[in-house]
N, CA, C and O atoms as a Maestro MAE file, in Angstrom:
{
 s_m_m2io_version
 :::
 2.0.0
}

f_m_ct {
 s_m_title
 :::
 protein
 m_atom[256] {
  # First column is atom index #
  i_m_mmod_type
  r_m_x_coord
  r_m_y_coord
  r_m_z_coord
  i_m_residue_number
  s_m_chain_name
  s_m_pdb_residue_name
  s_m_pdb_atom_name
  i_m_atomic_number
  :::
  1 25 0.721 -1.262 0.062 1 A "MET " " N  " 7
  2 3 -0.024 0.004 -0.135 1 A "MET " " CA " 6
  3 2 0.874 1.124 0.035 1 A "MET " " C  " 6
  4 15 1.887 1.062 0.732 1 A "MET " " O  " 8
  5 25 0.403 2.416 -0.769 2 A "GLY " " N  " 7
  6 3 1.345 3.537 -0.713 2 A "GLY " " CA " 6
  7 2 0.337 4.747 -1.462 2 A "GLY " " C  " 6
  8 15 -0.829 4.725 -1.857 2 A "GLY " " O  " 8
  9 25 1.260 5.655 -1.445 3 A "VAL " " N  " 7
  10 3 0.530 6.891 -1.891 3 A "VAL " " CA " 6
  11 2 1.457 8.030 -2.634 3 A "VAL " " C  " 6
  12 15 2.532 8.361 -2.134 3 A "VAL " " O  " 8
  13 25 1.061 8.505 -3.639 4 A "TRP " " N  " 7
  14 3 1.729 9.468 -4.391 4 A "TRP " " CA " 6
  15 2 2.233 10.810 -3.548 4 A "TRP " " C  " 6
  16 15 1.419 11.573 -3.027 4 A "TRP " " O  " 8
  17 25 3.440 10.974 -3.487 5 A "GLN " " N  " 7
  18 3 3.584 12.222 -2.612 5 A "GLN " " CA " 6
  19 2 4.153 13.396 -3.659 5 A "GLN " " C  " 6
  20 15 4.689 13.177 -4.746 5 A "GLN " " O  " 8
  21 25 3.969 14.326 -3.223 6 A "ILE " " N  " 7
  22 3 4.689 15.587 -4.210 6 A "ILE " " CA " 6
  23 2 5.757 16.161 -3.359 6 A "ILE " " C  " 6
  24 15 5.522 16.773 -2.317 6 A "ILE " " O  " 8
  25 25 6.916 15.947 -3.830 7 A "VAL " " N  " 7
  26 3 8.085 16.447 -3.360 7 A "VAL " " CA " 6
  27 2 8.954 17.353 -4.469 7 A "VAL " " C  " 6
  28 15 9.397 16.935 -5.539 7 A "VAL " " O  " 8
  29 25 9.058 18.486 -4.014 8 A "ASP " " N  " 7
  30 3 9.648 19.583 -4.864 8 A "ASP " " CA " 6
  31 2 9.090 19.497 -6.327 8 A "ASP " " C  " 6
  32 15 9.794 19.617 -7.330 8 A "ASP " " O  " 8
  33 25 7.718 19.271 -6.322 9 A "GLY " " N  " 7
  34 3 7.287 19.397 -7.601 9 A "GLY " " CA " 6
  35 2 7.239 18.116 -8.499 9 A "GLY " " C  " 6
  36 15 6.722 18.136 -9.616 9 A "GLY " " O  " 8
  37 25 7.736 17.144 -8.018 10 A "ASP " " N  " 7
  38 3 7.793 15.892 -8.727 10 A "ASP " " CA " 6
  39 2 6.900 14.968 -7.826 10 A "ASP " " C  " 6
  40 15 6.497 15.257 -6.700 10 A "ASP " " O  " 8
  41 25 6.664 13.832 -8.500 11 A "LEU " " N  " 7
  42 3 5.862 12.591 -7.615 11 A "LEU " " CA " 6
  43 2 6.978 11.657 -7.225 11 A "LEU " " C  " 6
  44 15 7.972 11.428 -7.914 11 A "LEU " " O  " 8
  45 25 6.700 11.136 -6.025 12 A "ARG " " N  " 7
  46 3 7.597 9.917 -5.534 12 A "ARG " " CA " 6
  47 2 6.425 9.100 -4.980 12 A "ARG " " C  " 6
  48 15 5.456 9.609 -4.418 12 A "ARG " " O  " 8
  49 25 6.611 7.691 -5.204 13 A "PHE " " N  " 7
  50 3 5.548 6.802 -4.615 13 A "PHE " " CA " 6
  51 2 6.280 6.404 -3.100 13 A "PHE " " C  " 6
  52 15 7.431 5.980 -3.000 13 A "PHE " " O  " 8
  53 25 5.412 6.622 -2.039 14 A "SER " " N  " 7
  54 3 5.775 6.263 -0.660 14 A "SER " " CA " 6
  55 2 4.890 5.160 -0.306 14 A "SER " " C  " 6
  56 15 3.677 5.230 -0.504 14 A "SER " " O  " 8
  57 25 5.492 4.083 0.241 15 A "PRO " " N  " 7
  58 3 4.776 3.144 0.822 15 A "PRO " " CA " 6
  59 2 4.291 3.654 2.398 15 A "PRO " " C  " 6
  60 15 4.941 4.402 3.128 15 A "PRO " " O  " 8
  61 25 3.204 3.142 2.647 16 A "VAL " " N  " 7
  62 3 2.403 3.587 3.881 16 A "VAL " " CA " 6
  63 2 1.854 2.364 4.646 16 A "VAL " " C  " 6
  64 15 1.540 1.288 4.137 16 A "VAL " " O  " 8
  65 25 1.781 2.747 6.124 17 A "LYS " " N  " 7
  66 3 0.850 1.442 6.863 17 A "LYS " " CA " 6
  67 2 -0.091 2.353 7.285 17 A "LYS " " C  " 6
  68 15 0.179 3.483 7.689 17 A "LYS " " O  " 8
  69 25 -1.410 1.784 7.181 18 A "LEU " " N  " 7
  70 3 -2.705 2.311 7.497 18 A "LEU " " CA " 6
  71 2 -3.225 1.886 8.831 18 A "LEU " " C  " 6
  72 15 -2.931 0.790 9.309 18 A "LEU " " O  " 8
  73 25 -3.914 2.655 9.367 19 A "GLY " " N  " 7
  74 3 -4.643 2.278 10.864 19 A "GLY " " CA " 6
  75 2 -6.247 2.219 10.413 19 A "GLY " " C  " 6
  76 15 -6.636 1.689 9.372 19 A "GLY " " O  " 8
  77 25 -6.989 2.780 11.266 20 A "THR " " N  " 7
  78 3 -8.241 2.769 11.269 20 A "THR " " CA " 6
  79 2 -8.674 3.606 10.347 20 A "THR " " C  " 6
  80 15 -7.852 4.418 9.923 20 A "THR " " O  " 8
  81 25 -10.180 3.632 9.752 21 A "SER " " N  " 7
  82 3 -10.736 4.291 8.925 21 A "SER " " CA " 6
  83 2 -12.252 4.626 9.450 21 A "SER " " C  " 6
  84 15 -12.825 3.899 10.262 21 A "SER " " O  " 8
  85 25 -12.817 5.775 8.910 22 A "ASP " " N  " 7
  86 3 -14.410 5.944 9.291 22 A "ASP " " CA " 6
  87 2 -15.321 6.031 8.396 22 A "ASP " " C  " 6
  88 15 -14.989 5.833 7.227 22 A "ASP " " O  " 8
  89 25 -16.346 6.266 8.634 23 A "LEU " " N  " 7
  90 3 -17.527 6.216 7.596 23 A "LEU " " CA " 6
  91 2 -17.395 7.562 6.905 23 A "LEU " " C  " 6
  92 15 -18.193 7.707 5.979 23 A "LEU " " O  " 8
  93 25 -16.635 8.505 7.118 24 A "ASN " " N  " 7
  94 3 -16.600 9.812 6.305 24 A "ASN " " CA " 6
  95 2 -15.643 9.676 5.299 24 A "ASN " " C  " 6
  96 15 -15.524 10.619 4.516 24 A "ASN " " O  " 8
  97 25 -14.756 8.435 5.131 25 A "GLY " " N  " 7
  98 3 -13.595 8.472 4.372 25 A "GLY " " CA " 6
  99 2 -12.111 8.535 4.908 25 A "GLY " " C  " 6
  100 15 -11.056 8.217 4.358 25 A "GLY " " O  " 8
  101 25 -12.366 9.034 6.129 26 A "TYR " " N  " 7
  102 3 -10.821 9.452 6.709 26 A "TYR " " CA " 6
  103 2 -10.019 8.250 7.018 26 A "TYR " " C  " 6
  104 15 -10.618 7.328 7.571 26 A "TYR " " O  " 8
  105 25 -8.725 8.101 6.746 27 A "VAL " " N  " 7
  106 3 -8.033 6.761 6.802 27 A "VAL " " CA " 6
  107 2 -6.719 7.302 7.875 27 A "VAL " " C  " 6
  108 15 -6.109 8.354 7.684 27 A "VAL " " O  " 8
  109 25 -6.470 6.452 8.893 28 A "GLN " " N  " 7
  110 3 -5.163 7.043 9.514 28 A "GLN " " CA " 6
  111 2 -4.033 6.323 8.949 28 A "GLN " " C  " 6
  112 15 -4.060 5.112 8.728 28 A "GLN " " O  " 8
  113 25 -3.023 7.096 8.713 29 A "VAL " " N  " 7
  114 3 -1.694 6.895 8.242 29 A "VAL " " CA " 6
  115 2 -0.823 6.563 9.435 29 A "VAL " " C  " 6
  116 15 -0.404 7.441 10.189 29 A "VAL " " O  " 8
  117 25 -0.568 5.315 9.584 30 A "ARG " " N  " 7
  118 3 0.413 4.791 10.855 30 A "ARG " " CA " 6
  119 2 1.909 5.220 10.600 30 A "ARG " " C  " 6
  120 15 2.608 5.780 11.444 30 A "ARG " " O  " 8
  121 25 2.271 4.915 9.438 31 A "GLU " " N  " 7
  122 3 3.655 5.066 9.171 31 A "GLU " " CA " 6
  123 2 3.915 5.549 7.726 31 A "GLU " " C  " 6
  124 15 2.979 5.286 6.971 31 A "GLU " " O  " 8
  125 25 4.881 6.144 7.202 32 A "GLY " " N  " 7
  126 3 5.392 6.376 5.865 32 A "GLY " " CA " 6
  127 2 5.022 7.687 5.615 32 A "GLY " " C  " 6
  128 15 5.179 7.967 4.426 32 A "GLY " " O  " 8
  129 25 4.574 8.630 6.315 33 A "LEU " " N  " 7
  130 3 4.312 10.351 6.012 33 A "LEU " " CA " 6
  131 2 4.494 10.882 7.287 33 A "LEU " " C  " 6
  132 15 4.296 10.259 8.330 33 A "LEU " " O  " 8
  133 25 4.951 12.277 7.181 34 A "LYS " " N  " 7
  134 3 5.146 12.999 8.032 34 A "LYS " " CA " 6
  135 2 3.963 14.073 8.057 34 A "LYS " " C  " 6
  136 15 3.371 14.281 6.998 34 A "LYS " " O  " 8
  137 25 3.582 14.776 9.227 35 A "ASN " " N  " 7
  138 3 2.892 15.851 9.190 35 A "ASN " " CA " 6
  139 2 3.180 16.767 8.229 35 A "ASN " " C  " 6
  140 15 4.378 17.041 8.293 35 A "ASN " " O  " 8
  141 25 2.475 17.522 7.137 36 A "GLY " " N  " 7
  142 3 2.820 18.324 6.319 36 A "GLY " " CA " 6
  143 2 2.888 17.908 5.069 36 A "GLY " " C  " 6
  144 15 2.630 18.647 4.119 36 A "GLY " " O  " 8
  145 25 3.277 16.569 4.944 37 A "ASP " " N  " 7
  146 3 3.509 16.024 3.497 37 A "ASP " " CA " 6
  147 2 2.348 16.137 2.744 37 A "ASP " " C  " 6
  148 15 1.239 15.988 3.258 37 A "ASP " " O  " 8
  149 25 2.552 16.452 1.273 38 A "ARG " " N  " 7
  150 3 1.671 16.814 0.464 38 A "ARG " " CA " 6
  151 2 1.556 15.588 -0.597 38 A "ARG " " C  " 6
  152 15 2.499 15.227 -1.302 38 A "ARG " " O  " 8
  153 25 0.058 14.909 -0.611 39 A "VAL " " N  " 7
  154 3 0.060 13.813 -1.493 39 A "VAL " " CA " 6
  155 2 -1.253 14.037 -2.365 39 A "VAL " " C  " 6
  156 15 -2.129 14.874 -2.147 39 A "VAL " " O  " 8
  157 25 -1.193 12.987 -3.538 40 A "VAL " " N  " 7
  158 3 -2.117 13.160 -4.583 40 A "VAL " " CA " 6
  159 2 -3.504 12.500 -3.977 40 A "VAL " " C  " 6
  160 15 -3.474 11.338 -3.572 40 A "VAL " " O  " 8
  161 25 -4.649 13.229 -3.930 41 A "THR " " N  " 7
  162 3 -5.834 12.495 -3.556 41 A "THR " " CA " 6
  163 2 -6.756 12.270 -4.664 41 A "THR " " C  " 6
  164 15 -7.758 11.570 -4.515 41 A "THR " " O  " 8
  165 25 -6.467 12.823 -5.746 42 A "TYR " " N  " 7
  166 3 -7.256 12.532 -7.160 42 A "TYR " " CA " 6
  167 2 -6.339 12.602 -8.039 42 A "TYR " " C  " 6
  168 15 -5.380 13.364 -7.915 42 A "TYR " " O  " 8
  169 25 -6.525 11.745 -9.136 43 A "SER " " N  " 7
  170 3 -5.859 11.778 -10.582 43 A "SER " " CA " 6
  171 2 -6.940 11.386 -11.588 43 A "SER " " C  " 6
  172 15 -7.719 10.467 -11.335 43 A "SER " " O  " 8
  173 25 -6.988 12.036 -12.659 44 A "GLU " " N  " 7
  174 3 -8.127 11.308 -13.707 44 A "GLU " " CA " 6
  175 2 -7.331 10.366 -14.512 44 A "GLU " " C  " 6
  176 15 -7.957 9.723 -15.355 44 A "GLU " " O  " 8
  177 25 -6.015 10.160 -14.402 45 A "LYS " " N  " 7
  178 3 -5.145 8.931 -15.071 45 A "LYS " " CA " 6
  179 2 -4.292 8.439 -14.135 45 A "LYS " " C  " 6
  180 15 -4.018 8.973 -13.060 45 A "LYS " " O  " 8
  181 25 -3.795 7.205 -14.646 46 A "ALA " " N  " 7
  182 3 -2.863 6.490 -13.662 46 A "ALA " " CA " 6
  183 2 -1.464 7.351 -13.708 46 A "ALA " " C  " 6
  184 15 -0.974 7.942 -14.670 46 A "ALA " " O  " 8
  185 25 -1.079 7.257 -12.645 47 A "LEU " " N  " 7
  186 3 0.467 8.183 -12.334 47 A "LEU " " CA " 6
  187 2 1.491 7.210 -12.329 47 A "LEU " " C  " 6
  188 15 1.392 6.045 -11.943 47 A "LEU " " O  " 8
  189 25 2.570 7.833 -12.831 48 A "THR " " N  " 7
  190 3 4.017 7.386 -12.669 48 A "THR " " CA " 6
  191 2 4.902 8.358 -12.220 48 A "THR " " C  " 6
  192 15 4.479 9.510 -12.120 48 A "THR " " O  " 8
  193 25 6.170 8.081 -11.903 49 A "ALA " " N  " 7
  194 3 7.098 8.994 -11.309 49 A "ALA " " CA " 6
  195 2 7.282 10.016 -12.503 49 A "ALA " " C  " 6
  196 15 7.518 11.199 -12.255 49 A "ALA " " O  " 8
  197 25 7.204 9.687 -13.421 50 A "ARG " " N  " 7
  198 3 7.287 10.896 -14.728 50 A "ARG " " CA " 6
  199 2 6.063 11.670 -15.256 50 A "ARG " " C  " 6
  200 15 6.034 12.428 -16.226 50 A "ARG " " O  " 8
  201 25 4.979 11.302 -14.359 51 A "SER " " N  " 7
  202 3 3.606 11.811 -14.843 51 A "SER " " CA " 6
  203 2 3.806 13.380 -14.562 51 A "SER " " C  " 6
  204 15 4.375 13.768 -13.541 51 A "SER " " O  " 8
  205 25 3.315 14.231 -15.507 52 A "ARG " " N  " 7
  206 3 3.013 15.654 -15.091 52 A "ARG " " CA " 6
  207 2 1.866 16.114 -14.366 52 A "ARG " " C  " 6
  208 15 0.806 15.626 -14.756 52 A "ARG " " O  " 8
  209 25 1.805 16.850 -13.503 53 A "ILE " " N  " 7
  210 3 0.746 17.119 -12.627 53 A "ILE " " CA " 6
  211 2 0.471 18.457 -12.401 53 A "ILE " " C  " 6
  212 15 1.398 19.267 -12.412 53 A "ILE " " O  " 8
  213 25 -0.717 18.820 -12.189 54 A "HIS " " N  " 7
  214 3 -1.239 20.255 -12.074 54 A "HIS " " CA " 6
  215 2 -1.973 20.182 -10.491 54 A "HIS " " C  " 6
  216 15 -2.833 19.352 -10.196 54 A "HIS " " O  " 8
  217 25 -1.495 21.119 -9.657 55 A "VAL " " N  " 7
  218 3 -2.004 21.032 -8.429 55 A "VAL " " CA " 6
  219 2 -3.228 22.097 -8.269 55 A "VAL " " C  " 6
  220 15 -3.105 23.272 -8.613 55 A "VAL " " O  " 8
  221 25 -4.264 21.631 -7.785 56 A "VAL " " N  " 7
  222 3 -5.460 22.375 -7.768 56 A "VAL " " CA " 6
  223 2 -5.941 22.402 -6.340 56 A "VAL " " C  " 6
  224 15 -5.758 21.423 -5.618 56 A "VAL " " O  " 8
  225 25 -6.622 23.614 -5.856 57 A "ASP " " N  " 7
  226 3 -7.235 23.685 -4.395 57 A "ASP " " CA " 6
  227 2 -8.505 22.761 -4.190 57 A "ASP " " C  " 6
  228 15 -8.880 22.351 -3.092 57 A "ASP " " O  " 8
  229 25 -9.085 22.506 -5.352 58 A "HIS " " N  " 7
  230 3 -10.415 21.784 -5.280 58 A "HIS " " CA " 6
  231 2 -10.788 21.100 -6.569 58 A "HIS " " C  " 6
  232 15 -10.285 21.628 -7.561 58 A "HIS " " O  " 8
  233 25 -11.440 20.201 -6.758 59 A "ILE " " N  " 7
  234 3 -11.831 19.411 -7.902 59 A "ILE " " CA " 6
  235 2 -13.227 20.114 -8.302 59 A "ILE " " C  " 6
  236 15 -14.149 20.117 -7.487 59 A "ILE " " O  " 8
  237 25 -13.373 20.749 -9.655 60 A "PRO " " N  " 7
  238 3 -14.336 21.525 -10.097 60 A "PRO " " CA " 6
  239 2 -15.634 20.500 -9.846 60 A "PRO " " C  " 6
  240 15 -15.543 19.321 -10.190 60 A "PRO " " O  " 8
  241 25 -16.716 20.968 -9.290 61 A "GLY " " N  " 7
  242 3 -18.147 20.272 -9.359 61 A "GLY " " CA " 6
  243 2 -18.229 19.168 -8.232 61 A "GLY " " C  " 6
  244 15 -19.067 18.266 -8.211 61 A "GLY " " O  " 8
  245 25 -17.185 19.385 -7.256 62 A "VAL " " N  " 7
  246 3 -17.001 18.558 -6.137 62 A "VAL " " CA " 6
  247 2 -17.365 19.301 -4.940 62 A "VAL " " C  " 6
  248 15 -16.743 20.362 -4.890 62 A "VAL " " O  " 8
  249 25 -18.135 19.124 -3.979 63 A "SER " " N  " 7
  250 3 -18.261 20.034 -2.830 63 A "SER " " CA " 6
  251 2 -17.297 19.410 -1.843 63 A "SER " " C  " 6
  252 15 -16.898 18.247 -1.878 63 A "SER " " O  " 8
  253 25 -16.930 20.479 -0.827 64 A "ARG " " N  " 7
  254 3 -16.177 19.801 0.131 64 A "ARG " " CA " 6
  255 2 -16.765 19.235 1.201 64 A "ARG " " C  " 6
  256 15 -16.085 18.640 2.036 64 A "ARG " " O  " 8
  :::
 }
 m_bond[255] {
  # First column is bond index #
  i_m_from
  i_m_to
  i_m_order
  :::
  1 1 2 1
  2 2 3 1
  3 3 4 2
  4 3 5 1
  5 5 6 1
  6 6 7 1
  7 7 8 2
  8 7 9 1
  9 9 10 1
  10 10 11 1
  11 11 12 2
  12 11 13 1
  13 13 14 1
  14 14 15 1
  15 15 16 2
  16 15 17 1
  17 17 18 1
  18 18 19 1
  19 19 20 2
  20 19 21 1
  21 21 22 1
  22 22 23 1
  23 23 24 2
  24 23 25 1
  25 25 26 1
  26 26 27 1
  27 27 28 2
  28 27 29 1
  29 29 30 1
  30 30 31 1
  31 31 32 2
  32 31 33 1
  33 33 34 1
  34 34 35 1
  35 35 36 2
  36 35 37 1
  37 37 38 1
  38 38 39 1
  39 39 40 2
  40 39 41 1
  41 41 42 1
  42 42 43 1
  43 43 44 2
  44 43 45 1
  45 45 46 1
  46 46 47 1
  47 47 48 2
  48 47 49 1
  49 49 50 1
  50 50 51 1
  51 51 52 2
  52 51 53 1
  53 53 54 1
  54 54 55 1
  55 55 56 2
  56 55 57 1
  57 57 58 1
  58 58 59 1
  59 59 60 2
  60 59 61 1
  61 61 62 1
  62 62 63 1
  63 63 64 2
  64 63 65 1
  65 65 66 1
  66 66 67 1
  67 67 68 2
  68 67 69 1
  69 69 70 1
  70 70 71 1
  71 71 72 2
  72 71 73 1
  73 73 74 1
  74 74 75 1
  75 75 76 2
  76 75 77 1
  77 77 78 1
  78 78 79 1
  79 79 80 2
  80 79 81 1
  81 81 82 1
  82 82 83 1
  83 83 84 2
  84 83 85 1
  85 85 86 1
  86 86 87 1
  87 87 88 2
  88 87 89 1
  89 89 90 1
  90 90 91 1
  91 91 92 2
  92 91 93 1
  93 93 94 1
  94 94 95 1
  95 95 96 2
  96 95 97 1
  97 97 98 1
  98 98 99 1
  99 99 100 2
  100 99 101 1
  101 101 102 1
  102 102 103 1
  103 103 104 2
  104 103 105 1
  105 105 106 1
  106 106 107 1
  107 107 108 2
  108 107 109 1
  109 109 110 1
  110 110 111 1
  111 111 112 2
  112 111 113 1
  113 113 114 1
  114 114 115 1
  115 115 116 2
  116 115 117 1
  117 117 118 1
  118 118 119 1
  119 119 120 2
  120 119 121 1
  121 121 122 1
  122 122 123 1
  123 123 124 2
  124 123 125 1
  125 125 126 1
  126 126 127 1
  127 127 128 2
  128 127 129 1
  129 129 130 1
  130 130 131 1
  131 131 132 2
  132 131 133 1
  133 133 134 1
  134 134 135 1
  135 135 136 2
  136 135 137 1
  137 137 138 1
  138 138 139 1
  139 139 140 2
  140 139 141 1
  141 141 142 1
  142 142 143 1
  143 143 144 2
  144 143 145 1
  145 145 146 1
  146 146 147 1
  147 147 148 2
  148 147 149 1
  149 149 150 1
  150 150 151 1
  151 151 152 2
  152 151 153 1
  153 153 154 1
  154 154 155 1
  155 155 156 2
  156 155 157 1
  157 157 158 1
  158 158 159 1
  159 159 160 2
  160 159 161 1
  161 161 162 1
  162 162 163 1
  163 163 164 2
  164 163 165 1
  165 165 166 1
  166 166 167 1
  167 167 168 2
  168 167 169 1
  169 169 170 1
  170 170 171 1
  171 171 172 2
  172 171 173 1
  173 173 174 1
  174 174 175 1
  175 175 176 2
  176 175 177 1
  177 177 178 1
  178 178 179 1
  179 179 180 2
  180 179 181 1
  181 181 182 1
  182 182 183 1
  183 183 184 2
  184 183 185 1
  185 185 186 1
  186 186 187 1
  187 187 188 2
  188 187 189 1
  189 189 190 1
  190 190 191 1
  191 191 192 2
  192 191 193 1
  193 193 194 1
  194 194 195 1
  195 195 196 2
  196 195 197 1
  197 197 198 1
  198 198 199 1
  199 199 200 2
  200 199 201 1
  201 201 202 1
  202 202 203 1
  203 203 204 2
  204 203 205 1
  205 205 206 1
  206 206 207 1
  207 207 208 2
  208 207 209 1
  209 209 210 1
  210 210 211 1
  211 211 212 2
  212 211 213 1
  213 213 214 1
  214 214 215 1
  215 215 216 2
  216 215 217 1
  217 217 218 1
  218 218 219 1
  219 219 220 2
  220 219 221 1
  221 221 222 1
  222 222 223 1
  223 223 224 2
  224 223 225 1
  225 225 226 1
  226 226 227 1
  227 227 228 2
  228 227 229 1
  229 229 230 1
  230 230 231 1
  231 231 232 2
  232 231 233 1
  233 233 234 1
  234 234 235 1
  235 235 236 2
  236 235 237 1
  237 237 238 1
  238 238 239 1
  239 239 240 2
  240 239 241 1
  241 241 242 1
  242 242 243 1
  243 243 244 2
  244 243 245 1
  245 245 246 1
  246 246 247 1
  247 247 248 2
  248 247 249 1
  249 249 250 1
  250 250 251 1
  251 251 252 2
  252 251 253 1
  253 253 254 1
  254 254 255 1
  255 255 256 2
  :::
 }
}
């Protein structure tokens, strides 16, 4: 299990160890990330380390 992290504008796959989750979709990350790390939460296409990314504040048409 892992997540794509944004590090200096590039993508890096980081293994993570997950803990509990709730009915709102929140998942506890027990190992693999530090507070403040930036991760990809949505992508229209499959990602690779060479993928070009465009960071947005929110996904158009999706309420917070």
